[in-house]
C-alpha positions as CSV (number, residue, x, y, z in Angstrom):
1,M,5.9,-21.5,-0.1
2,S,3.1,-21.9,-2.7
3,S,3.4,-20.9,-6.3
4,V,1.1,-18.0,-5.7
5,D,3.4,-16.5,-3.1
6,R,6.4,-17.0,-5.3
7,K,4.6,-15.3,-8.2
8,L,3.6,-12.3,-6.0
9,R,7.1,-12.0,-4.7
10,L,8.5,-12.0,-8.2
11,I,6.0,-9.4,-9.4
12,R,6.6,-7.2,-6.3
13,S,10.4,-7.4,-6.6
14,K,10.6,-5.9,-10.0
15,R,12.3,-2.5,-10.0
16,R,10.0,0.4,-8.9
17,I,11.0,3.8,-10.2
18,K,11.1,6.6,-7.7
19,F,10.0,10.0,-8.9
20,F,11.7,13.2,-7.7
21,R,11.1,16.8,-8.3
22,H,12.9,18.9,-10.9
23,Q,16.5,19.8,-10.0
24,W,16.5,17.7,-6.9
25,W,20.2,17.1,-7.3
26,K,21.0,20.8,-7.3
27,F,19.6,22.2,-4.0
28,W,20.3,20.9,-0.5
29,K,16.7,21.5,0.6
30,F,15.4,19.2,-2.2
31,I,18.0,16.5,-1.5
32,N,16.8,16.3,2.2
33,D,13.2,16.1,1.1
34,L,13.0,13.7,-1.8
35,K,9.4,13.7,-3.0
36,W,7.5,14.3,-6.2
37,R,6.4,17.8,-7.1
38,R,4.9,18.4,-10.5
39,P,7.0,20.7,-12.7
40,K,5.0,23.8,-13.6
41,G,7.5,26.3,-15.1
42,I,6.8,27.7,-18.6
43,D,10.2,26.5,-20.0
44,N,10.8,23.6,-17.6
45,P,12.5,20.8,-19.6
46,M,11.2,18.1,-17.2
47,R,7.6,19.3,-17.9
48,L,8.3,19.2,-21.6
49,R,9.7,15.6,-21.2
50,L,13.0,16.5,-22.9
51,K,15.8,13.9,-23.2
52,G,18.1,13.6,-20.2
53,M,15.5,14.7,-17.7
54,P,14.2,12.5,-14.9
55,P,11.0,10.5,-15.6
56,R,7.6,11.8,-14.7
57,P,4.8,9.7,-13.4
58,S,2.5,8.4,-16.0
59,S,0.1,5.5,-16.6
60,G,2.8,3.1,-17.8
61,F,4.4,3.1,-14.3
62,G,1.4,1.7,-12.5
63,T,1.3,-1.3,-10.2
64,P,0.8,-4.6,-12.0
65,R,-2.8,-5.7,-12.2
66,E,-2.2,-9.0,-10.3
67,I,-1.1,-7.2,-7.1
68,R,-3.0,-3.9,-7.4
69,G,-4.8,-3.2,-4.2
70,L,-3.3,-6.1,-2.2
71,H,-1.7,-5.8,1.2
72,P,2.1,-6.2,1.2
73,S,1.5,-9.7,2.6
74,G,-0.3,-10.6,-0.6
75,L,-3.7,-10.8,1.1
76,K,-6.8,-8.8,0.1
77,P,-7.7,-6.1,2.6
78,V,-11.3,-6.1,4.0
79,V,-12.8,-3.5,6.4
80,V,-15.0,-5.1,9.1
81,H,-17.5,-3.3,11.4
82,N,-18.9,-6.3,13.4
83,V,-18.2,-9.9,14.3
84,R,-20.9,-11.2,11.9
85,E,-18.9,-9.8,8.9
86,L,-15.8,-11.4,10.2
87,E,-17.3,-15.0,10.3
88,S,-17.9,-15.1,6.5
89,L,-14.2,-14.5,5.6
90,N,-11.6,-17.0,4.4
91,P,-8.4,-16.6,6.5
92,A,-6.1,-17.7,3.7
93,E,-7.3,-14.9,1.4
94,V,-8.0,-11.8,3.4
95,I,-6.5,-9.5,6.0
96,V,-8.9,-7.5,8.2
97,Y,-9.0,-3.8,9.0
98,V,-11.3,-2.9,11.9
99,G,-13.5,0.1,10.7
100,R,-12.6,3.5,12.1
101,T,-16.0,4.1,13.6
102,V,-16.0,1.0,15.7
103,G,-15.7,1.6,19.5
104,K,-13.3,0.1,22.0
105,R,-15.5,-2.7,23.3
106,K,-16.7,-3.9,19.9
107,R,-13.2,-3.6,18.5
108,A,-11.8,-5.9,21.2
109,E,-14.6,-8.4,20.4
110,I,-13.7,-8.3,16.7
111,I,-10.0,-8.8,17.3
112,N,-10.5,-11.7,19.8
113,K,-12.8,-13.4,17.3
114,A,-10.3,-12.9,14.5
115,R,-7.6,-14.5,16.6
116,E,-9.9,-17.5,17.2
117,L,-10.6,-17.9,13.5
118,G,-7.0,-17.4,12.5
119,I,-7.6,-14.2,10.6
120,L,-4.9,-11.5,10.5
121,V,-5.8,-8.0,11.7
122,A,-3.8,-5.1,10.3
123,N,-4.8,-2.4,12.7
124,E,-4.9,-4.4,15.9
125,G,-3.6,-1.5,18.1
126,G,-2.5,-3.4,21.2
127,V,-5.8,-4.9,22.2
128,K,-5.3,-7.5,25.0
129,Q,-6.7,-11.0,24.8
């Protein structure tokens, strides 16, 4: 494991805060559906950021700059639409997504060429060799 991988893992493993809606602990329908909803009430203590209320999303909770926009594997995602774009990529740095407008035949060509070059494809979708 390289020092870059170790550093990415350390940054990623830091505690991430989950944000839940106001009074999620009080109602069964909210407990079963834990997701963020912005507090909008006129006297809502969470909207007013009063002490003792759960945290609200803000700029300080963002993803660290070193790993922002990276794939969970630590590689930079790149969208590819043809084989020529694929040939100029470095397999150690990128992971490929085949563009959504690419058809079945060209998609198979891109995926097979990526396998030859040793480039990972994120949305392979069961294309046979």
